[in-house]
C-alpha positions as CSV (number, residue, x, y, z in Angstrom):
1,Y,285.0,221.0,217.2
2,E,285.5,217.8,218.5
3,Y,288.5,216.5,219.3
4,Y,289.9,213.3,218.7
5,L,293.8,213.3,220.0
6,G,296.3,210.0,220.3
7,R,300.0,209.8,221.0
8,V,303.0,208.7,219.1
9,S,306.8,208.9,220.3
10,N,309.8,210.7,220.1
11,P,307.8,212.0,216.7
12,K,310.2,213.7,214.4
13,I,308.3,214.7,211.2
14,I,304.7,215.3,211.5
15,V,302.7,215.4,208.3
16,I,299.4,218.4,208.7
17,T,296.7,218.7,207.0
18,R,293.0,220.5,206.4
19,V,290.4,218.3,204.1
20,R,286.9,218.0,203.2
21,N,285.5,215.6,201.4
22,E,288.6,214.2,199.7
23,S,287.1,210.4,199.8
24,L,289.0,210.1,196.2
25,I,292.3,210.5,197.1
26,M,292.5,210.3,200.2
27,K,294.0,206.8,200.2
28,D,296.3,207.8,197.8
29,F,297.3,210.9,200.2
30,L,298.4,209.2,203.4
31,E,300.1,206.9,202.0
32,H,302.2,208.6,200.1
33,V,303.3,211.3,203.6
34,S,303.6,207.4,206.0
35,V,307.0,206.6,203.9
36,F,308.7,210.2,205.5
37,C,306.2,211.3,208.3
38,D,306.1,209.8,211.9
39,A,302.4,210.8,212.3
40,I,299.8,212.6,210.5
41,I,297.1,215.3,212.5
42,A,294.2,216.5,210.7
43,L,291.2,219.0,210.3
44,D,288.2,217.2,208.4
45,D,286.4,220.0,207.7
46,C,282.4,218.9,207.4
47,S,283.3,216.4,204.9
48,T,280.0,214.4,203.6
49,D,281.9,212.0,202.4
50,N,283.9,209.1,204.2
51,T,286.6,211.3,204.7
52,Y,286.6,210.9,207.9
53,E,285.9,207.4,207.9
54,I,289.6,206.7,205.4
55,L,291.1,208.7,208.4
56,Q,290.1,207.2,211.5
57,Q,291.2,203.9,209.9
58,H,294.8,204.8,208.8
59,P,297.3,204.1,211.2
60,K,299.7,207.2,211.1
61,V,296.7,209.7,211.5
62,T,297.2,210.6,214.9
63,S,294.8,212.7,215.9
64,I,291.8,214.7,214.5
65,I,289.8,217.2,214.5
66,K,286.8,217.4,212.8
67,N,284.6,220.4,212.4
68,N,281.1,220.5,212.8
69,R,279.8,223.5,211.4
70,W,280.8,224.8,207.7
71,D,280.8,228.4,207.3
72,K,280.3,229.4,203.8
73,N,280.6,233.6,204.6
74,N,284.3,233.1,206.0
75,R,286.1,230.8,203.8
76,T,289.9,232.2,203.4
77,G,289.5,233.1,207.5
78,Q,288.3,229.6,208.3
79,E,291.0,228.2,206.2
80,T,293.9,230.1,207.7
81,A,292.3,229.0,211.6
82,H,292.3,225.8,210.6
83,R,296.4,225.6,209.5
84,K,296.9,227.9,212.8
85,L,295.1,225.9,214.9
86,L,296.4,222.0,213.5
87,N,299.8,224.0,213.3
88,D,299.3,225.1,217.4
89,L,297.9,221.9,218.5
90,T,301.0,220.0,217.2
91,M,303.5,222.2,219.0
92,K,301.4,221.7,222.0
93,L,301.2,217.7,222.2
94,F,304.3,216.5,220.1
95,R,307.1,219.6,219.2
96,P,308.6,217.4,216.8
97,Q,311.6,218.3,214.6
98,W,309.6,219.1,211.1
99,I,306.3,220.0,210.7
100,I,304.6,219.5,207.0
101,Y,301.6,221.3,206.1
102,M,300.1,219.5,202.6
103,D,296.8,219.5,201.0
104,A,295.2,216.2,200.2
105,D,296.2,217.1,196.3
106,E,299.8,218.3,196.8
107,R,302.8,215.9,196.4
108,L,306.0,215.8,197.2
109,V,309.2,214.5,195.1
110,G,312.4,213.9,196.8
111,N,313.6,211.7,199.4
112,I,312.1,213.6,201.6
113,R,313.0,211.6,205.2
114,T,316.9,211.5,204.5
115,E,316.5,214.6,203.4
116,L,315.3,216.1,206.6
117,D,317.0,213.9,208.6
118,L,320.0,215.0,207.6
119,L,319.5,219.2,208.2
120,D,320.0,220.7,211.1
121,Y,316.6,222.0,212.1
122,N,317.9,224.5,214.8
123,K,320.3,226.4,211.7
124,I,317.1,225.3,209.3
125,D,313.5,227.5,209.8
126,Y,311.5,226.7,207.0
127,I,311.9,224.7,204.1
128,R,309.9,226.1,200.4
129,V,309.4,223.5,198.4
130,P,308.9,224.4,194.2
131,L,304.6,224.1,193.7
132,F,303.4,223.4,190.5
133,D,299.9,223.4,188.9
134,A,299.4,220.1,187.0
135,Y,297.1,220.4,183.9
136,M,293.3,218.9,182.7
137,T,294.0,219.3,178.7
138,H,291.3,218.1,175.7
139,D,293.2,214.7,175.7
140,D,294.2,214.6,179.1
141,A,290.5,215.1,180.9
142,L,289.4,212.2,182.9
143,D,288.7,212.4,186.6
144,I,290.2,211.3,189.1
145,K,288.8,207.4,190.3
146,E,288.9,206.0,194.0
147,G,292.2,203.8,194.6
148,E,294.1,206.0,191.7
149,V,297.9,207.5,192.4
150,L,297.4,210.9,191.9
151,L,301.4,211.3,191.3
152,N,302.3,212.0,188.1
153,R,298.7,210.8,186.9
154,R,298.5,214.2,184.9
155,K,300.7,214.6,180.9
156,Y,300.9,218.5,181.6
157,F,302.3,221.1,184.0
158,G,302.6,224.6,184.0
159,P,306.0,226.8,183.9
160,E,305.2,228.4,186.4
161,R,306.6,227.7,189.9
162,R,305.4,229.0,193.5
163,D,307.9,228.7,195.8
164,I,305.6,227.8,199.1
165,I,306.8,226.9,202.8
166,F,305.7,224.0,203.4
167,I,307.4,222.5,205.7
168,W,309.2,223.9,209.2
169,S,311.4,223.4,211.8
170,S,309.6,223.7,215.0
171,L,311.8,226.1,216.8
172,S,311.0,228.8,213.7
173,G,308.0,230.7,215.7
174,A,306.0,229.8,212.5
175,D,302.7,230.6,212.8
176,F,299.0,230.9,210.7
177,I,297.6,234.5,210.8
178,L,297.3,236.9,207.7
179,D,293.5,236.1,205.8
180,D,294.1,233.3,203.7
181,A,297.3,232.2,204.7
182,R,298.3,229.1,202.8
183,E,302.1,229.3,204.6
184,P,302.6,230.1,207.7
185,T,304.2,233.1,208.7
186,I,308.4,232.9,210.2
187,S,310.3,236.0,210.1
188,S,313.6,234.2,209.8
189,K,315.5,234.1,206.2
190,R,317.2,230.9,206.8
191,Y,315.3,228.5,204.6
192,L,315.9,226.2,201.4
193,T,314.1,226.0,198.6
194,L,314.0,221.5,198.1
195,F,312.0,218.8,196.7
């Protein structure tokens, strides 16, 4: 890994993300999360497009970890290890009140910053966010173009919903330990479902 570590004073909310070849939606993602976070820490997983350069140019991207070795035989293990690395680095360098993990194709809806400012991170360990999948259909199947906004781009969303831990307090003891862990392991049951 190559590390490019920056600084930000007293961040309250940090978004962490693991990305690979997301140049078509990277600017939109960064602008989306910039509205509610103080800093962004990214892990670029061997992108072959200009994702890394887009990350470097954004003012809220404080730190970047660049993975230079693609391990196609252990993708799920690598994804968990990358999320753990991002979480551990964020805690070690910044210790924000809230950490938010998002993939580049995910969008949160709600007054994220306002709601988090109102919550006592000493009393709430994590927040589950309902995750709905958007569907491509015959009438809605065009691929996204660079510069397009992803939020509400699709017309159809599935009825299924997964409540995923997207946000956790720095005091929660959150850790990525399970293989293919999309969300951290947190022993506490003090949580809310929001956004």
